[in-house]
FINU-647296 format. One record per residue (C-alpha): residue in one letter; chain; x, y, z. Coordinates in Angstrom, 3 decimals, always signed. Layout:
REM residues N
+-----+-------+----------+----------+----------+
! res ! chain !        u !        v !        w !
+-----+-------+----------+----------+----------+
!   A !     A !        X !        Y !        Z !
...
+-----+-------+----------+----------+----------+
***
This chain:
REM residues 371
+-----+-------+----------+----------+----------+
! res ! chain !        u !        v !        w !
+-----+-------+----------+----------+----------+
!   X !     A !  +27.115 !   +3.364 !   +8.409 !
!   X !     A !  +27.952 !   -0.317 !   +8.347 !
!   X !     A !  +24.542 !   -1.215 !   +7.018 !
!   X !     A !  +24.746 !   +1.465 !   +4.351 !
!   X !     A !  +28.159 !   +0.316 !   +3.226 !
!   X !     A !  +27.067 !   -3.305 !   +3.172 !
!   X !     A !  +24.083 !   -2.591 !   +0.967 !
!   X !     A !  +25.969 !   -0.193 !   -1.256 !
!   X !     A !  +28.655 !   -2.809 !   -1.835 !
!   X !     A !  +26.061 !   -5.423 !   -2.684 !
!   X !     A !  +24.334 !   -3.095 !   -5.093 !
!   X !     A !  +27.305 !   -1.389 !   -6.733 !
!   X !     A !  +26.899 !   -2.051 !  -10.436 !
!   X !     A !  +27.815 !   -0.133 !  -13.579 !
!   X !     A !  +24.447 !   -1.101 !  -15.039 !
!   X !     A !  +22.594 !   +0.849 !  -12.370 !
!   X !     A !  +25.061 !   +3.662 !  -11.956 !
!   X !     A !  +25.099 !   +4.457 !  -15.672 !
!   X !     A !  +21.320 !   +4.676 !  -16.081 !
!   X !     A !  +19.938 !   +7.894 !  -17.496 !
!   X !     A !  +19.239 !  +10.910 !  -15.330 !
!   X !     A !  +16.320 !  +12.566 !  -17.137 !
!   X !     A !  +14.754 !  +15.101 !  -14.805 !
!   X !     A !  +11.648 !  +14.017 !  -12.931 !
!   X !     A !  +11.410 !  +16.890 !  -10.493 !
!   X !     A !   +7.996 !  +17.556 !  -12.078 !
!   X !     A !   +6.987 !  +14.093 !  -13.299 !
!   X !     A !   +3.460 !  +15.237 !  -14.158 !
!   X !     A !   +4.314 !  +18.660 !  -15.558 !
!   X !     A !   +4.079 !  +19.920 !  -19.106 !
!   X !     A !   +7.463 !  +18.477 !  -20.024 !
!   X !     A !   +6.657 !  +14.943 !  -18.918 !
!   X !     A !   +6.600 !  +12.234 !  -21.576 !
!   X !     A !   +3.100 !  +10.658 !  -21.387 !
!   X !     A !   +4.410 !   +7.457 !  -22.949 !
!   X !     A !   +6.957 !   +6.898 !  -20.161 !
!   X !     A !   +5.600 !   +4.423 !  -17.614 !
!   X !     A !   +6.645 !   +5.368 !  -14.103 !
!   X !     A !   +5.791 !   +5.198 !  -10.431 !
!   X !     A !   +6.478 !   +8.205 !   -8.185 !
!   X !     A !   +6.484 !   +7.727 !   -4.401 !
!   X !     A !   +4.391 !  +10.527 !   -2.876 !
!   X !     A !   +4.264 !   +9.368 !   +0.732 !
!   X !     A !   +6.632 !   +7.335 !   +2.900 !
!   X !     A !   +8.731 !   +7.492 !   +6.056 !
!   X !     A !  +12.147 !   +7.592 !   +4.377 !
!   X !     A !  +13.624 !   +9.556 !   +1.526 !
!   X !     A !  +16.410 !  +11.931 !   +0.523 !
!   X !     A !  +14.467 !  +14.991 !   -0.730 !
!   X !     A !  +14.561 !  +17.758 !   +1.934 !
!   X !     A !  +11.600 !  +19.566 !   +0.350 !
!   X !     A !   +9.297 !  +16.618 !   +1.046 !
!   X !     A !   +7.568 !  +15.739 !   +4.321 !
!   X !     A !   +8.165 !  +12.241 !   +5.647 !
!   X !     A !   +5.387 !  +10.414 !   +7.507 !
!   X !     A !   +4.338 !   +6.841 !   +8.134 !
!   X !     A !   +2.015 !   +5.842 !   +5.301 !
!   X !     A !   +2.039 !   +5.224 !   +1.584 !
!   X !     A !   +0.912 !   +6.834 !   -1.653 !
!   X !     A !   +2.264 !   +6.622 !   -5.186 !
!   X !     A !   +1.365 !   +8.113 !   -8.549 !
!   X !     A !   +1.358 !   +5.518 !  -11.332 !
!   X !     A !   +1.594 !   +6.851 !  -14.900 !
!   X !     A !   +1.235 !   +4.360 !  -17.703 !
!   X !     A !   -0.359 !   +4.349 !  -21.141 !
!   X !     A !   -1.595 !   +7.917 !  -20.733 !
!   X !     A !   -3.379 !   +7.020 !  -17.480 !
!   X !     A !   -2.662 !   +8.664 !  -14.129 !
!   X !     A !   -3.546 !   +6.542 !  -11.107 !
!   X !     A !   -3.103 !   +7.600 !   -7.495 !
!   X !     A !   -2.460 !   +4.491 !   -5.423 !
!   X !     A !   -3.414 !   +5.237 !   -1.784 !
!   X !     A !   -3.416 !   +8.688 !   -0.179 !
!   X !     A !   -1.034 !   +8.435 !   +2.765 !
!   X !     A !   -1.712 !   +9.229 !   +6.396 !
!   X !     A !   -2.398 !  +12.978 !   +6.300 !
!   X !     A !   -4.008 !  +15.271 !   +3.735 !
!   X !     A !   -1.759 !  +18.262 !   +4.398 !
!   X !     A !   +1.344 !  +16.145 !   +3.943 !
!   X !     A !   -0.026 !  +14.612 !   +0.742 !
!   X !     A !   -0.823 !  +18.081 !   -0.602 !
!   X !     A !   +2.615 !  +19.472 !   +0.294 !
!   X !     A !   +4.468 !  +16.552 !   -1.289 !
!   X !     A !   +2.372 !  +16.670 !   -4.450 !
!   X !     A !   +3.031 !  +20.401 !   -4.808 !
!   X !     A !   +6.768 !  +19.980 !   -4.228 !
!   X !     A !   +6.911 !  +17.280 !   -6.907 !
!   X !     A !   +4.806 !  +19.249 !   -9.384 !
!   X !     A !   +2.027 !  +16.654 !   -9.359 !
!   X !     A !   -1.483 !  +17.948 !  -10.083 !
!   X !     A !   -3.951 !  +15.839 !   -8.093 !
!   X !     A !   -6.876 !  +17.378 !   -9.962 !
!   X !     A !   -5.702 !  +15.504 !  -13.050 !
!   X !     A !   -6.235 !  +11.853 !  -12.211 !
!   X !     A !   -7.968 !   +9.096 !  -14.138 !
!   X !     A !   -8.637 !   +7.040 !  -11.050 !
!   X !     A !   -7.658 !   +6.375 !   -7.452 !
!   X !     A !   -6.981 !   +2.945 !   -5.941 !
!   X !     A !   -7.364 !   +2.545 !   -2.189 !
!   X !     A !   -5.524 !   -0.614 !   -1.201 !
!   X !     A !   -7.200 !   -1.144 !   +2.184 !
!   X !     A !   -8.972 !   +0.585 !   +5.044 !
!   X !     A !   -6.057 !   +1.458 !   +7.345 !
!   X !     A !   -5.591 !   +5.115 !   +8.207 !
!   X !     A !   -2.003 !   +5.412 !   +7.009 !
!   X !     A !   -3.252 !   +4.663 !   +3.488 !
!   X !     A !   -6.549 !   +6.555 !   +3.416 !
!   X !     A !   -5.809 !   +9.560 !   +5.667 !
!   X !     A !   -5.356 !  +11.896 !   +2.699 !
!   X !     A !   -8.596 !  +10.946 !   +0.974 !
!   X !     A !  -10.662 !  +13.815 !   +2.391 !
!   X !     A !   -8.127 !  +16.316 !   +1.038 !
!   X !     A !   -8.025 !  +14.581 !   -2.335 !
!   X !     A !  -11.814 !  +14.736 !   -2.615 !
!   X !     A !  -11.750 !  +18.427 !   -1.748 !
!   X !     A !   -9.711 !  +19.113 !   -4.899 !
!   X !     A !  -10.978 !  +16.273 !   -7.091 !
!   X !     A !  -14.476 !  +15.291 !   -5.879 !
!   X !     A !  -15.577 !  +13.311 !   -8.939 !
!   X !     A !  -12.549 !  +11.080 !   -9.483 !
!   X !     A !  -13.419 !   +7.352 !   -9.664 !
!   X !     A !  -12.145 !   +5.535 !   -6.570 !
!   X !     A !  -11.631 !   +1.782 !   -6.568 !
!   X !     A !  -11.716 !   +0.374 !   -3.050 !
!   X !     A !  -12.123 !   -3.003 !   -1.334 !
!   X !     A !  -15.695 !   -4.193 !   -0.915 !
!   X !     A !  -16.283 !   -5.165 !   +2.693 !
!   X !     A !  -19.513 !   -5.470 !   +4.660 !
!   X !     A !  -19.940 !   -2.317 !   +6.774 !
!   X !     A !  -16.718 !   -0.961 !   +5.294 !
!   X !     A !  -15.623 !   +2.671 !   +5.439 !
!   X !     A !  -16.055 !   +2.859 !   +1.662 !
!   X !     A !  -19.663 !   +1.673 !   +1.836 !
!   X !     A !  -21.081 !   -1.682 !   +0.836 !
!   X !     A !  -24.255 !   -3.714 !   +0.740 !
!   X !     A !  -25.817 !   -6.912 !   +1.999 !
!   X !     A !  -28.796 !   -8.917 !   +0.738 !
!   X !     A !  -32.000 !   -8.138 !   +2.600 !
!   X !     A !  -32.226 !  -11.765 !   +3.619 !
!   X !     A !  -28.912 !  -11.892 !   +5.465 !
!   X !     A !  -30.495 !  -11.918 !   +8.945 !
!   X !     A !  -32.764 !  -14.474 !  +10.665 !
!   X !     A !  -36.438 !  -13.572 !  +10.660 !
!   X !     A !  -39.282 !  -14.265 !  +13.064 !
!   X !     A !  -42.637 !  -14.236 !  +11.321 !
!   X !     A !  -44.448 !  -14.480 !  +14.675 !
!   X !     A !  -43.487 !  -10.936 !  +15.668 !
!   X !     A !  -45.818 !   -8.017 !  +15.042 !
!   X !     A !  -44.706 !   -5.785 !  +12.137 !
!   X !     A !  -43.839 !   -2.965 !  +14.539 !
!   X !     A !  -41.186 !   -5.230 !  +16.112 !
!   X !     A !  -39.634 !   -6.320 !  +12.840 !
!   X !     A !  -36.970 !   -4.754 !  +10.697 !
!   X !     A !  -38.580 !   -2.849 !   +7.834 !
!   X !     A !  -41.996 !   -4.028 !   +9.114 !
!   X !     A !  -40.996 !   -7.506 !   +7.956 !
!   X !     A !  -40.434 !   -6.384 !   +4.353 !
!   X !     A !  -36.719 !   -5.653 !   +3.950 !
!   X !     A !  -35.335 !   -4.387 !   +0.619 !
!   X !     A !  -33.656 !   -6.900 !   -1.649 !
!   X !     A !  -30.354 !   -5.104 !   -1.110 !
!   X !     A !  -29.429 !   -3.130 !   +2.005 !
!   X !     A !  -26.968 !   -0.380 !   +1.084 !
!   X !     A !  -24.667 !   +1.238 !   +3.634 !
!   X !     A !  -23.180 !   +4.696 !   +3.664 !
!   X !     A !  -19.524 !   +5.547 !   +3.126 !
!   X !     A !  -17.317 !   +7.728 !   +5.293 !
!   X !     A !  -17.105 !  +10.106 !   +2.300 !
!   X !     A !  -20.661 !  +10.677 !   +1.001 !
!   X !     A !  -20.854 !  +11.648 !   -2.635 !
!   X !     A !  -17.534 !  +10.094 !   -3.627 !
!   X !     A !  -17.550 !   +7.844 !   -6.686 !
!   X !     A !  -16.594 !   +4.589 !   -4.971 !
!   X !     A !  -16.384 !   +1.464 !   -7.090 !
!   X !     A !  -16.102 !   -1.450 !   -4.711 !
!   X !     A !  -14.035 !   -4.474 !   -5.734 !
!   X !     A !  -14.197 !   -7.993 !   -4.316 !
!   X !     A !  -12.502 !   -9.966 !   -7.094 !
!   X !     A !   -9.630 !   -9.530 !   -9.493 !
!   X !     A !  -10.764 !   -7.256 !  -12.301 !
!   X !     A !   -9.340 !   -5.316 !  -15.257 !
!   X !     A !  -10.322 !   -1.669 !  -14.730 !
!   X !     A !   -8.650 !   -0.352 !  -17.892 !
!   X !     A !   -6.634 !   -2.008 !  -20.667 !
!   X !     A !   -3.531 !   -3.455 !  -19.046 !
!   X !     A !   -4.542 !   -2.368 !  -15.525 !
!   X !     A !   -5.770 !   -5.058 !  -13.149 !
!   X !     A !   -6.788 !   -4.871 !   -9.515 !
!   X !     A !   -5.956 !   -8.009 !   -7.536 !
!   X !     A !   -8.370 !   -8.562 !   -4.650 !
!   X !     A !   -7.344 !  -10.856 !   -1.794 !
!   X !     A !   -8.400 !  -11.345 !   +1.824 !
!   X !     A !   -5.881 !  -11.614 !   +4.646 !
!   X !     A !   -5.848 !  -14.756 !   +6.752 !
!   X !     A !   -3.068 !  -13.436 !   +8.993 !
!   X !     A !   -3.454 !  -12.768 !  +12.744 !
!   X !     A !   -4.144 !   -9.090 !  +13.340 !
!   X !     A !   -5.629 !   -8.464 !   +9.898 !
!   X !     A !   -7.994 !  -11.418 !   +9.641 !
!   X !     A !  -10.618 !  -10.907 !   +6.920 !
!   X !     A !   -9.071 !   -7.603 !   +5.782 !
!   X !     A !   -9.532 !   -7.219 !   +2.033 !
!   X !     A !   -6.702 !   -5.575 !   +0.128 !
!   X !     A !   -6.304 !   -4.433 !   -3.465 !
!   X !     A !   -3.015 !   -4.470 !   -5.375 !
!   X !     A !   -2.434 !   -2.889 !   -8.773 !
!   X !     A !   -0.987 !   -4.954 !  -11.616 !
!   X !     A !   +0.301 !   -2.917 !  -14.568 !
!   X !     A !   +0.979 !   -4.723 !  -17.825 !
!   X !     A !   +4.303 !   -3.838 !  -19.459 !
!   X !     A !   +6.116 !   -5.466 !  -22.393 !
!   X !     A !   +8.457 !   -7.146 !  -19.891 !
!   X !     A !   +5.696 !   -8.460 !  -17.615 !
!   X !     A !   +3.667 !   -7.099 !  -14.715 !
!   X !     A !   +4.665 !   -4.219 !  -12.486 !
!   X !     A !   +2.938 !   -4.744 !   -9.138 !
!   X !     A !   +2.145 !   -1.845 !   -6.825 !
!   X !     A !   +1.241 !   -3.034 !   -3.339 !
!   X !     A !   +0.068 !   -1.081 !   -0.308 !
!   X !     A !   +0.820 !   -3.342 !   +2.656 !
!   X !     A !   +0.580 !   -6.908 !   +1.332 !
!   X !     A !   -1.492 !   -7.980 !   +4.332 !
!   X !     A !   -2.692 !  -11.145 !   +2.548 !
!   X !     A !   +0.993 !  -12.019 !   +1.956 !
!   X !     A !   +3.208 !  -10.789 !   -0.863 !
!   X !     A !   +3.636 !  -14.405 !   -1.959 !
!   X !     A !   -0.141 !  -14.783 !   -2.382 !
!   X !     A !   -0.372 !  -11.484 !   -4.254 !
!   X !     A !   +2.358 !  -12.540 !   -6.678 !
!   X !     A !   +0.742 !  -15.947 !   -7.123 !
!   X !     A !   -2.534 !  -14.235 !   -8.075 !
!   X !     A !   -0.665 !  -11.893 !  -10.417 !
!   X !     A !   +0.896 !  -14.794 !  -12.318 !
!   X !     A !   -2.609 !  -15.840 !  -13.355 !
!   X !     A !   -2.749 !  -12.580 !  -15.303 !
!   X !     A !   +0.818 !  -12.835 !  -16.624 !
!   X !     A !   +3.393 !  -15.377 !  -15.374 !
!   X !     A !   +6.118 !  -12.734 !  -15.706 !
!   X !     A !   +6.394 !  -10.438 !  -12.678 !
!   X !     A !   +8.874 !   -7.782 !  -13.730 !
!   X !     A !   +8.748 !   -5.443 !  -10.735 !
!   X !     A !   +7.245 !   -5.173 !   -7.251 !
!   X !     A !   +6.965 !   -1.746 !   -5.600 !
!   X !     A !   +5.464 !   -0.792 !   -2.238 !
!   X !     A !   +4.986 !   -2.241 !   +1.223 !
!   X !     A !   +5.632 !   -5.930 !   +1.859 !
!   X !     A !   +4.491 !   -5.976 !   +5.513 !
!   X !     A !   +7.583 !   -7.687 !   +6.875 !
!   X !     A !   +8.404 !   -4.890 !   +9.300 !
!   X !     A !   +8.366 !   -7.187 !  +12.356 !
!   X !     A !   +9.112 !  -10.499 !  +10.622 !
!   X !     A !  +11.849 !  -12.860 !  +11.738 !
!   X !     A !  +14.931 !  -13.349 !   +9.577 !
!   X !     A !  +13.965 !  -16.901 !   +8.649 !
!   X !     A !  +10.503 !  -15.770 !   +7.492 !
!   X !     A !  +12.040 !  -12.951 !   +5.455 !
!   X !     A !  +14.394 !  -15.470 !   +3.868 !
!   X !     A !  +11.517 !  -17.757 !   +2.930 !
!   X !     A !   +9.622 !  -14.931 !   +1.264 !
!   X !     A !  +12.699 !  -13.864 !   -0.703 !
!   X !     A !  +13.283 !  -17.459 !   -1.766 !
!   X !     A !   +9.694 !  -17.683 !   -3.000 !
!   X !     A !   +9.851 !  -14.395 !   -4.894 !
!   X !     A !  +13.105 !  -15.318 !   -6.626 !
!   X !     A !  +12.909 !  -19.090 !   -6.873 !
!   X !     A !   +9.233 !  -19.764 !   -7.475 !
!   X !     A !   +8.047 !  -16.609 !   -9.230 !
!   X !     A !  +11.295 !  -15.295 !  -10.783 !
!   X !     A !  +10.538 !  -11.681 !   -9.805 !
!   X !     A !  +12.807 !   -9.431 !  -11.865 !
!   X !     A !  +13.173 !   -6.226 !   -9.832 !
!   X !     A !  +12.060 !   -5.080 !   -6.402 !
!   X !     A !  +11.518 !   -1.556 !   -5.049 !
!   X !     A !  +10.343 !   -1.954 !   -1.446 !
!   X !     A !   +9.000 !   +0.790 !   +0.785 !
!   X !     A !   +6.658 !   +1.599 !   +3.663 !
!   X !     A !   +6.050 !   -1.439 !   +5.930 !
!   X !     A !   +8.684 !   -3.668 !   +4.328 !
!   X !     A !  +10.985 !   -3.174 !   +7.339 !
!   X !     A !  +14.657 !   -2.380 !   +7.806 !
!   X !     A !  +15.994 !   -5.962 !   +8.050 !
!   X !     A !  +13.998 !   -6.804 !   +4.931 !
!   X !     A !  +15.409 !   -3.818 !   +3.034 !
!   X !     A !  +18.879 !   -5.166 !   +3.725 !
!   X !     A !  +18.024 !   -8.785 !   +2.953 !
!   X !     A !  +16.338 !   -7.846 !   -0.325 !
!   X !     A !  +19.297 !   -5.684 !   -1.313 !
!   X !     A !  +21.685 !   -8.602 !   -0.806 !
!   X !     A !  +19.440 !  -11.052 !   -2.640 !
!   X !     A !  +18.470 !   -8.891 !   -5.631 !
!   X !     A !  +21.764 !   -7.033 !   -6.078 !
!   X !     A !  +21.493 !   -4.478 !   -8.863 !
!   X !     A !  +17.864 !   -5.507 !   -9.367 !
!   X !     A !  +17.038 !   -3.841 !   -6.039 !
!   X !     A !  +15.770 !   -0.264 !   -6.488 !
!   X !     A !  +15.727 !   +2.420 !   -3.828 !
!   X !     A !  +12.133 !   +3.683 !   -3.505 !
!   X !     A !  +12.189 !   +6.390 !   -0.850 !
!   X !     A !   +9.865 !   +9.386 !   -0.750 !
!   X !     A !  +10.167 !  +11.440 !   -3.933 !
!   X !     A !  +11.786 !   +8.674 !   -5.967 !
!   X !     A !  +10.467 !   +7.981 !   -9.458 !
!   X !     A !  +10.748 !   +4.417 !  -10.722 !
!   X !     A !  +11.103 !   +4.568 !  -14.500 !
!   X !     A !   +9.738 !   +1.318 !  -15.884 !
!   X !     A !  +11.138 !   -0.537 !  -18.863 !
!   X !     A !  +13.365 !   -3.506 !  -19.606 !
!   X !     A !  +15.781 !   -2.244 !  -16.933 !
!   X !     A !  +13.796 !   -0.180 !  -14.411 !
!   X !     A !  +15.742 !   +2.585 !  -12.719 !
!   X !     A !  +15.234 !   +4.744 !   -9.653 !
!   X !     A !  +15.529 !   +8.508 !  -10.093 !
!   X !     A !  +15.625 !  +10.887 !   -7.147 !
!   X !     A !  +13.453 !  +13.986 !   -6.791 !
!   X !     A !  +16.430 !  +16.079 !   -7.917 !
!   X !     A !  +16.532 !  +14.282 !  -11.270 !
!   X !     A !  +19.700 !  +12.349 !  -10.435 !
!   X !     A !  +20.076 !   +8.599 !  -10.070 !
!   X !     A !  +18.643 !   +7.643 !   -6.687 !
!   X !     A !  +20.982 !   +6.394 !   -3.941 !
!   X !     A !  +21.633 !   +2.699 !   -3.749 !
!   X !     A !  +20.237 !   +2.194 !   -0.258 !
!   X !     A !  +18.975 !   +3.825 !   +2.914 !
!   X !     A !  +21.601 !   +5.897 !   +4.697 !
!   X !     A !  +21.806 !   +6.702 !   +8.398 !
!   X !     A !  +19.365 !   +9.623 !   +8.235 !
!   X !     A !  +16.905 !   +7.509 !   +6.244 !
!   X !     A !  +17.003 !   +4.759 !   +8.839 !
!   X !     A !  +16.560 !   +7.150 !  +11.742 !
!   X !     A !  +13.530 !   +8.857 !  +10.219 !
!   X !     A !  +12.028 !   +5.486 !   +9.323 !
!   X !     A !  +12.453 !   +4.203 !  +12.888 !
!   X !     A !  +11.008 !   +7.357 !  +14.450 !
!   X !     A !   +7.921 !   +7.448 !  +12.252 !
!   X !     A !   +7.293 !   +3.722 !  +12.644 !
!   X !     A !   +7.374 !   +4.066 !  +16.431 !
!   X !     A !   +4.976 !   +7.025 !  +16.303 !
!   X !     A !   +2.595 !   +5.112 !  +14.025 !
!   X !     A !   +2.598 !   +2.085 !  +16.324 !
!   X !     A !   +1.743 !   +4.299 !  +19.294 !
!   X !     A !   -1.159 !   +5.916 !  +17.438 !
!   X !     A !   -2.582 !   +2.578 !  +16.420 !
!   X !     A !   -2.354 !   +1.092 !  +19.920 !
!   X !     A !   -4.429 !   +3.928 !  +21.316 !
!   X !     A !   -6.908 !   +4.356 !  +18.499 !
!   X !     A !   -9.184 !   +1.443 !  +19.348 !
!   X !     A !   -8.026 !   +0.701 !  +22.880 !
!   X !     A !  -11.505 !   +1.238 !  +24.339 !
!   X !     A !  -13.264 !   -1.337 !  +22.186 !
!   X !     A !  -14.314 !   -4.503 !  +23.944 !
!   X !     A !  -16.157 !   -7.646 !  +22.831 !
!   X !     A !  -19.887 !   -7.491 !  +23.541 !
!   X !     A !  -21.561 !   -9.996 !  +25.835 !
!   X !     A !  -23.771 !  -11.364 !  +23.065 !
!   X !     A !  -23.235 !  -14.698 !  +21.373 !
!   X !     A !  -21.843 !  -12.799 !  +18.410 !
!   X !     A !  -19.571 !  -10.611 !  +20.534 !
!   X !     A !  -16.462 !  -12.112 !  +19.012 !
!   X !     A !  -17.169 !  -10.060 !  +15.888 !
!   X !     A !  -16.282 !   -6.791 !  +17.620 !
!   X !     A !  -13.108 !   -8.253 !  +19.089 !
!   X !     A !  -12.101 !   -9.565 !  +15.674 !
!   X !     A !  -12.844 !   -6.189 !  +14.055 !
!   X !     A !  -10.703 !   -4.460 !  +16.664 !
!   X !     A !   -7.785 !   -6.805 !  +16.014 !
!   X !     A !   -8.136 !   -6.280 !  +12.276 !
!   X !     A !   -8.204 !   -2.501 !  +12.534 !
!   X !     A !   -5.174 !   -2.167 !  +14.782 !
!   X !     A !   -3.033 !   -4.613 !  +12.821 !
!   X !     A !   -2.121 !   -1.911 !  +10.371 !
!   X !     A !   +0.933 !   -0.480 !   +8.618 !
+-----+-------+----------+----------+----------+
***
């Protein structure tokens, strides 16, 4: 209760409280305004809508300029399907999907999505041997011309490009390894993490052009939210809004403070709508720092973009100002459950005894450093 009151006090503002309350209970239904740019949170571990299922993971529907983009698919297909149905969102009507990175709590709903929308274009990070497929040049490995053909790969005549299968054969994956504009005003920012636990993990973030500047949708910000924003400013120096996971869930207070100082002082970020792996202490610190420019972004919330973005709950009313006690408890429970799953998922993997055995150990560390 103390935390809720503290944040509510910091955020209390007539500007936010008097924002419009146009219904978004069915943000993709027949009555939706296609010109209204918005982001609807489809998957997260906190939220106020009792009809929606909370779980650790992230997914959001981005609607802008007549385009409908699903950003990530959450941790579980059944949960994604139930939440989409409750919100009146038709997942068969998508222009594209963006998969931010390879961790299960962001791609767990992909098999379900493909079962109802098998031909949708899917933009995903390009990584060697990645779950989304990939390729390598045929000359990537050392060769020994002295060996007999029967002992050589491809009889000593490898293809120019070696292509690798995806975990979802037949899906229309479009692999991305650099910042690219995928549609007018829609950029994908591609960065590689250099952080312990997610070393060499490639992650995509979505940058949406608006008249006020960029709206950034981030999955987990493994490369660092500061690096993502820096890359975004090369597209447009104005960063109007950040929504999604900031991966500060276990960060120390001083590190959280530094990130907030960078976002506000260096990059002049206008509004922030954190979710997923941002972390409870960071929710509170961001609320204090951003005041009425902090937007609640729990499960079921729609963020209506514009000069003054606003958060609208699944019931069509102005969203609450901050997490309450129930929100915090559900968030803590689902985070703990997710951590336990991840610790056990790759526990049996060990480095090989070869000179290149460190690769497997590094891959294991990268895979389990999720959220």
